[in-house]
C-alpha positions as CSV (number, residue, x, y, z in Angstrom):
1,M,-103.4,-80.0,-120.9
2,K,-101.4,-83.2,-121.4
3,S,-104.5,-85.2,-121.8
4,S,-105.9,-82.8,-124.4
5,V,-102.7,-83.0,-126.4
6,R,-102.7,-86.8,-126.2
7,M,-106.4,-86.9,-127.3
8,R,-105.7,-84.7,-130.3
9,A,-102.7,-86.9,-131.3
10,A,-104.9,-90.0,-130.8
11,L,-107.6,-88.6,-133.1
12,A,-105.0,-87.7,-135.7
13,A,-103.9,-91.4,-135.6
14,V,-107.4,-92.5,-136.2
15,I,-107.7,-90.2,-139.3
16,L,-104.4,-91.5,-140.6
17,I,-105.3,-95.2,-140.2
18,A,-108.8,-94.7,-141.6
19,G,-107.5,-92.8,-144.6
20,I,-109.9,-89.9,-144.0
21,P,-108.7,-86.5,-145.3
22,A,-108.2,-84.2,-142.3
23,A,-110.4,-81.5,-143.7
24,H,-113.4,-83.9,-143.9
25,A,-112.9,-85.9,-140.7
26,A,-115.3,-85.3,-137.9
27,D,-113.8,-84.5,-134.5
28,P,-115.9,-86.5,-132.0
29,A,-114.5,-84.3,-129.2
30,S,-115.8,-81.0,-130.7
31,A,-119.5,-81.7,-129.6
32,C,-121.4,-84.4,-127.9
33,P,-123.0,-86.8,-130.4
34,A,-126.8,-87.4,-130.5
35,P,-126.9,-90.3,-128.0
36,V,-125.4,-88.1,-125.3
37,R,-127.8,-85.9,-123.3
38,A,-126.8,-82.3,-123.1
39,E,-126.6,-82.4,-119.3
40,D,-124.1,-85.3,-119.6
41,C,-121.9,-83.7,-122.2
42,A,-119.1,-82.4,-119.9
43,R,-118.9,-85.7,-118.0
44,F,-118.9,-87.7,-121.3
45,Q,-116.0,-85.6,-122.7
46,Q,-114.1,-85.9,-119.4
47,D,-114.5,-89.7,-119.5
48,R,-113.3,-89.8,-123.2
49,Q,-110.2,-87.9,-122.4
50,A,-109.3,-90.4,-119.6
51,I,-109.8,-93.3,-122.1
52,L,-107.8,-91.6,-124.8
53,A,-105.0,-90.8,-122.4
54,M,-104.2,-94.5,-122.2
55,A,-102.9,-94.3,-125.8
56,G,-99.1,-93.9,-126.2
57,E,-95.8,-95.6,-125.8
58,Y,-94.9,-97.4,-122.6
59,R,-92.6,-99.5,-120.5
60,V,-94.9,-102.0,-118.9
61,R,-94.4,-104.1,-115.7
62,F,-96.7,-107.1,-115.3
63,D,-97.2,-108.3,-111.7
64,F,-99.4,-111.3,-110.8
65,R,-99.7,-112.5,-107.2
66,E,-101.9,-115.1,-105.6
67,T,-102.8,-114.0,-102.1
68,V,-105.4,-115.8,-100.0
69,F,-106.3,-119.5,-100.6
70,F,-109.6,-120.9,-99.6
71,L,-109.1,-124.7,-99.8
72,P,-106.7,-126.4,-97.4
73,D,-105.1,-128.6,-100.1
74,Y,-104.3,-125.7,-102.4
75,T,-100.9,-124.0,-102.3
76,P,-100.5,-120.5,-103.9
77,I,-98.0,-120.3,-106.7
78,E,-95.0,-117.9,-106.6
79,P,-95.6,-114.4,-107.9
80,K,-95.0,-113.9,-111.6
81,R,-93.4,-110.7,-112.8
82,S,-92.2,-109.5,-116.2
83,N,-91.5,-106.4,-118.2
84,G,-91.9,-105.2,-121.7
85,H,-92.4,-102.4,-124.2
86,E,-95.9,-101.7,-125.4
87,V,-97.5,-99.3,-127.9
88,V,-101.2,-98.4,-127.5
89,R,-102.9,-96.9,-130.5
90,V,-106.4,-95.6,-131.1
91,I,-107.7,-97.5,-134.1
92,E,-111.2,-96.2,-134.0
93,D,-113.0,-93.2,-132.3
94,T,-116.6,-92.4,-133.2
95,G,-117.2,-90.5,-129.9
96,P,-119.3,-93.0,-128.0
97,T,-117.0,-95.9,-129.1
98,I,-113.2,-95.9,-128.7
99,R,-111.0,-98.9,-129.6
100,L,-107.4,-99.1,-128.3
101,Q,-105.0,-101.7,-129.8
102,H,-102.0,-102.8,-127.7
103,L,-98.8,-104.0,-129.5
104,L,-95.8,-105.5,-127.8
105,V,-92.3,-104.7,-129.2
106,V,-89.6,-107.3,-128.4
107,E,-86.2,-108.2,-129.9
108,D,-85.4,-111.4,-131.7
109,E,-82.1,-113.3,-131.4
110,N,-80.5,-110.8,-133.8
111,E,-81.6,-107.8,-131.7
112,K,-84.1,-106.8,-134.4
113,P,-87.6,-105.6,-133.3
114,V,-90.5,-108.0,-133.5
115,V,-94.0,-106.8,-133.1
116,I,-96.6,-109.0,-131.3
117,K,-100.2,-107.8,-131.6
118,H,-101.5,-107.9,-128.0
119,W,-104.9,-107.3,-126.5
120,R,-107.5,-104.8,-127.6
121,Q,-109.8,-102.8,-125.4
122,D,-113.1,-101.4,-126.8
123,W,-115.0,-98.7,-124.8
124,S,-118.7,-97.9,-125.4
125,W,-120.8,-95.2,-123.8
126,E,-124.1,-96.3,-122.1
127,P,-124.1,-99.7,-123.9
128,A,-127.4,-101.5,-124.4
129,S,-125.5,-104.8,-124.2
130,V,-122.0,-106.2,-123.6
131,L,-120.3,-109.4,-124.7
132,T,-119.6,-111.4,-121.6
133,Y,-117.8,-114.7,-120.9
134,Q,-120.2,-117.5,-119.8
135,S,-118.2,-120.8,-119.7
136,S,-115.6,-122.6,-121.7
137,G,-115.6,-121.4,-125.3
138,Q,-118.9,-119.4,-124.9
139,W,-119.6,-115.7,-124.8
140,A,-123.0,-114.1,-124.9
141,I,-124.4,-110.7,-125.8
142,T,-125.8,-109.6,-122.4
143,P,-128.3,-106.8,-122.0
144,V,-127.4,-104.0,-119.7
145,P,-130.3,-102.6,-117.6
146,P,-131.0,-98.9,-118.1
147,E,-130.1,-98.0,-114.5
148,E,-126.7,-99.7,-114.9
149,R,-125.8,-98.1,-118.2
150,A,-126.7,-94.5,-117.4
151,G,-123.4,-92.6,-117.4
152,A,-121.5,-95.8,-117.7
153,W,-118.9,-97.2,-120.1
154,S,-118.5,-100.9,-121.1
155,Q,-115.0,-102.2,-121.7
156,T,-114.8,-105.3,-123.9
157,V,-111.4,-107.0,-124.1
158,W,-110.3,-109.1,-127.1
159,Q,-107.5,-111.6,-127.5
160,T,-104.5,-111.2,-129.8
161,D,-106.5,-112.6,-132.8
162,D,-109.5,-110.4,-132.0
163,S,-111.5,-113.3,-130.6
164,P,-113.4,-112.4,-127.4
165,R,-112.0,-112.5,-123.9
166,Y,-114.3,-110.6,-121.5
167,G,-116.5,-107.6,-121.0
168,G,-117.8,-105.4,-118.2
169,V,-119.6,-102.2,-117.3
170,G,-118.5,-99.5,-114.9
171,R,-118.3,-95.7,-114.4
172,W,-115.4,-93.3,-114.5
173,A,-114.8,-91.3,-111.4
174,H,-112.7,-88.1,-111.5
175,D,-112.6,-87.1,-107.8
176,L,-109.8,-87.5,-105.3
177,G,-107.2,-86.5,-107.9
178,V,-107.4,-89.9,-109.7
179,P,-109.4,-90.5,-112.9
180,R,-110.4,-94.2,-112.6
181,W,-112.9,-96.7,-114.0
182,T,-114.0,-99.7,-112.0
183,S,-116.0,-102.6,-113.5
184,G,-118.6,-104.8,-111.8
185,E,-117.7,-108.5,-111.2
186,G,-117.5,-110.6,-114.4
187,L,-116.3,-113.9,-115.5
188,R,-113.3,-114.3,-117.8
189,P,-111.3,-117.3,-119.2
190,L,-107.9,-118.3,-117.9
191,A,-105.0,-116.3,-119.1
192,R,-102.1,-118.3,-120.8
193,R,-100.0,-117.9,-117.6
194,D,-102.4,-120.1,-115.8
195,A,-104.0,-122.2,-118.5
196,V,-100.7,-123.8,-119.6
197,R,-100.2,-125.2,-116.0
198,K,-103.6,-127.0,-116.1
199,P,-104.6,-125.8,-112.7
200,P,-107.7,-127.1,-110.8
201,Y,-109.5,-123.8,-111.4
202,D,-110.9,-123.0,-114.9
203,R,-112.0,-119.3,-114.9
204,Y,-111.8,-116.0,-113.0
205,L,-114.4,-113.9,-111.4
206,A,-112.8,-110.5,-111.7
207,V,-113.1,-106.8,-111.0
208,N,-111.2,-104.5,-113.4
209,R,-109.8,-101.0,-112.6
210,H,-108.0,-98.6,-114.9
211,A,-106.5,-95.5,-113.3
212,L,-104.4,-92.6,-114.7
213,T,-101.1,-91.8,-113.0
214,P,-98.7,-88.8,-113.3
215,D,-96.5,-90.8,-115.7
216,G,-99.1,-93.1,-117.4
217,W,-101.7,-95.5,-116.1
218,V,-102.3,-98.7,-114.3
219,H,-104.5,-101.7,-114.9
220,E,-105.5,-103.4,-111.7
221,Q,-107.4,-106.7,-111.4
222,D,-108.9,-108.5,-108.4
223,N,-109.4,-112.1,-109.5
224,A,-111.1,-115.0,-107.7
225,K,-109.9,-118.2,-109.4
226,L,-112.9,-120.5,-109.6
227,G,-113.2,-124.2,-110.5
228,P,-115.2,-127.4,-109.9
229,K,-114.8,-129.4,-106.7
230,D,-117.2,-132.1,-105.4
231,G,-119.8,-131.2,-108.1
232,R,-119.9,-127.4,-107.5
233,Q,-118.0,-124.2,-108.3
234,V,-115.7,-123.0,-105.5
235,T,-113.0,-120.4,-105.0
236,Y,-109.5,-121.8,-104.9
237,V,-107.5,-118.6,-104.4
238,H,-107.6,-114.8,-104.8
239,E,-105.1,-113.0,-107.1
240,V,-104.2,-109.4,-107.4
241,V,-102.8,-108.1,-110.7
242,L,-101.0,-104.8,-111.2
243,N,-100.0,-103.9,-114.7
244,T,-98.1,-100.6,-114.8
245,Y,-97.8,-98.5,-117.9
246,R,-95.1,-95.7,-117.7
247,H,-94.5,-93.4,-120.6
248,F,-91.3,-94.5,-122.4
249,S,-90.4,-94.4,-126.1
250,D,-86.7,-95.3,-126.2
251,Y,-87.4,-98.5,-128.2
252,P,-88.4,-99.1,-131.9
253,V,-91.9,-97.6,-131.7
254,E,-91.9,-97.2,-135.4
255,A,-91.9,-101.0,-135.8
256,A,-95.3,-101.2,-134.1
257,D,-96.7,-98.4,-136.3
258,S,-95.3,-100.0,-139.4
259,Y,-97.0,-103.3,-138.4
260,M,-100.3,-101.5,-137.9
261,D,-100.0,-99.6,-141.2
262,K,-99.5,-102.9,-143.1
263,T,-102.2,-104.9,-141.3
264,S,-104.9,-102.4,-140.4
265,T,-107.2,-103.3,-143.3
266,Y,-106.7,-107.0,-142.5
267,W,-107.5,-106.7,-138.8
268,A,-110.4,-104.4,-139.4
269,A,-112.0,-107.2,-141.6
270,V,-111.2,-109.7,-138.9
271,R,-113.0,-107.6,-136.3
272,R,-116.0,-107.3,-138.5
273,A,-116.1,-111.1,-139.0
274,W,-116.2,-111.7,-135.2
275,D,-118.8,-108.9,-134.8
276,D,-120.9,-110.6,-137.6
277,V,-120.8,-113.9,-135.7
278,A,-121.8,-112.3,-132.4
279,A,-124.8,-110.5,-134.1
280,R,-125.8,-113.7,-135.9
281,D,-125.6,-116.0,-132.9
282,G,-126.3,-113.7,-130.0
283,G,-122.7,-114.3,-128.9
284,I,-119.7,-116.3,-129.9
285,R,-118.8,-119.9,-129.5
286,V,-115.1,-120.8,-130.2
287,A,-112.9,-123.4,-128.6
288,E,-110.3,-122.3,-126.1
289,E,-106.7,-123.6,-126.0
290,A,-104.1,-122.9,-123.4
291,E,-101.3,-121.7,-125.6
292,N,-103.2,-119.2,-127.7
293,G,-106.5,-118.3,-126.0
294,S,-108.7,-119.3,-129.0
295,V,-108.0,-122.1,-131.5
296,T,-108.1,-119.4,-134.2
297,G,-105.1,-117.6,-132.8
298,P,-102.1,-119.2,-134.6
299,R,-103.8,-119.1,-138.1
300,L,-105.2,-115.5,-137.8
301,M,-102.0,-114.2,-136.4
302,G,-99.9,-116.1,-139.0
303,L,-101.9,-114.5,-141.8
304,A,-101.2,-111.0,-140.5
305,D,-97.4,-111.9,-140.5
306,D,-97.8,-113.1,-144.1
307,V,-99.3,-109.8,-145.0
308,V,-96.4,-107.9,-143.4
309,S,-93.9,-110.1,-145.2
310,G,-95.7,-109.8,-148.5
311,K,-96.2,-113.6,-148.7
312,T,-100.0,-113.1,-148.8
313,S,-102.0,-110.2,-150.2
314,T,-104.4,-108.4,-147.9
315,P,-107.6,-109.5,-149.8
316,D,-106.4,-113.2,-149.8
317,A,-105.6,-113.0,-146.1
318,I,-109.1,-111.5,-145.4
319,A,-110.8,-114.3,-147.4
320,Q,-108.8,-117.0,-145.5
321,A,-109.5,-115.3,-142.1
322,R,-113.2,-115.3,-142.8
323,R,-113.2,-119.0,-143.6
324,I,-111.2,-119.7,-140.4
325,I,-113.6,-117.8,-138.2
326,A,-116.6,-119.4,-140.0
327,E,-115.3,-122.9,-139.5
328,A,-114.3,-122.3,-135.8
329,T,-117.7,-120.8,-134.9
330,R,-119.9,-123.2,-136.9
331,P,-122.7,-124.6,-134.6
332,A,-122.1,-128.2,-133.7
333,K,-124.3,-130.7,-135.4
334,G,-126.7,-132.4,-133.0
């Protein structure tokens, strides 16, 4: 019952953001769309409810722990833990595709709320392809074989500026009292927490798991930290990550919704610009940097802030963002 209520609320949020009159908005949960086989309809809807249940307001605990090292000259770092408040909103729901946007809400030195657009997770039913990380600054549209996509969902994760991070494919399971999705192994770039330290490893080989809990959900990661040594890729250390989302709304949630209301048109255009690059090039090439993930981060995020403050109009910000993305993804002359 709670999942159904959250799903209806999430769909209402999509209608509001998209500006679609409620009377004319299609409810993707009312029937299975054409790509979904009739015999898969119940499972498809059950999976959708699990994904949509991740939307809401949360107190989040981030916990990163290196566990087992595999090279004698490597010393695991101390565990890293932090807490925060995060709002997760459904920004698109077509039925087979669901996009969830995360927003951190923090306080400035004057105890006023500040919204930081965080990561985005896109879910697609039985995807023909998925955008995957290959190596430094390179992502490729990777075909998914029919036997792997049957009954599966891809999850594609994007950085704060909507540049790519990683993608994977897995299936939701609903037995044993725990709705959960587990990906296959996939590469991903270093997170800021590691990249700024300039470690000997330069990427993760990771397995992702999302599971619903009685008071929210958890995001678990099993990461092998890989890097070059003596001319070959090796595993330096394993890391376990547990990010816990517990329902909590006693903070300025309205600040996050105000930010999304003012910037939704801008960020939708930014998403389309990245999608256009991926379609044109069969993937995305954009330089990485430790502090911001992609080199486009500071400028694209700054334009969103200018839209919020009224310094820049939304059309002007979109035009500038498109130029920034075009310049950052322009093929190198050779």
